[in-house]
N, C-alpha and C positions, 0 to 999 in steps of 0.2 A: 949331162955328158955329151948330148948331141949338139954339135956346134951350130947347126942350122936353127935349132930352137933358141939357143942363146942369142943369135943374131936377130931372130924374130922378136924376142923379148925387148931388144933395144930399139927396133925400128917400127914395129906395128903398135899403134896406140891401143891400149887395153889388153894386149896379149899377156903381159906380165901378170895382171890381175886374174885373167883367165887361168893361167898356169898355176898361180897360187891356190885358187879354188880347186883346181883339178888335183893338185898334190895333196890337199887336205882330204879329198874324197877317195883317193887311191887306197885300195886295200880294205875299204869298209864293206860290210855285208850288203849285198845287192838284193837279196830276196830271202824269203823264209823257206825253210825246208824241214822235213821231218825224217828222222832216222827211224827205220822200221821197228827197231827194238829199243829205242831210247826211252828212259823213264827218269823223271825227276822226283826225288823223295824229300819230304819235309814233315816235321811234326806240327808245323803251323800252316795256316792257309797260304798257298803259293802266291796269291794275289797281293799279299803283304810284302813280298820279297822281290818279285820280278814281274815284268810286263807279260801279259798273256793275251792270246786272241783265239777265236774259234775258226778252225780251218774249214775247208769246203765240205768235209765229211761230218762236221759237227764236233770234232775232237778239240779239246783244250790244249793249246800248244804254247810253249814259252817263246818269247822273241829273242832270248839269249842263246848263244851257242854253248856247247858243252863246257868249254874252258871258262867262260864267264859264270856259268851256273856253279861250277866248282869254286871259283874265286870268291863268291859271296857266301860260301859255306854250305851249300846244298849238295846233295849226293846225286850225281848223274851216272846212271848205269846203263849198260847195254846187255841184253840177254840174248842168248841164242838157243833155239829150240831144236 
C-alpha cells in the first residue's frame, strides 16, 4: 500500500526478493515464551506430538503456541490460583 515501496521494488535490484522474504516472515513467532499457568495435557508422550525444548530453568516447554496445541488435539489449559 506504500507507494514508495512499490517504486523501490521496481527500481532497486533485489528489493522485490527481499520484500517477498519479509512478507513470508511477517507474523511468525519470533521467540519462545512461557505462560505462568499454561499446561499441556496428553495421554501419550508429548514428544510424539509436538516439538519440545528445555528452558533456562530446566522446565520442558512446547514450541507451539496455545492455538496450535489445541489444533493438533491436545488440551491447553490455564489455571489461576
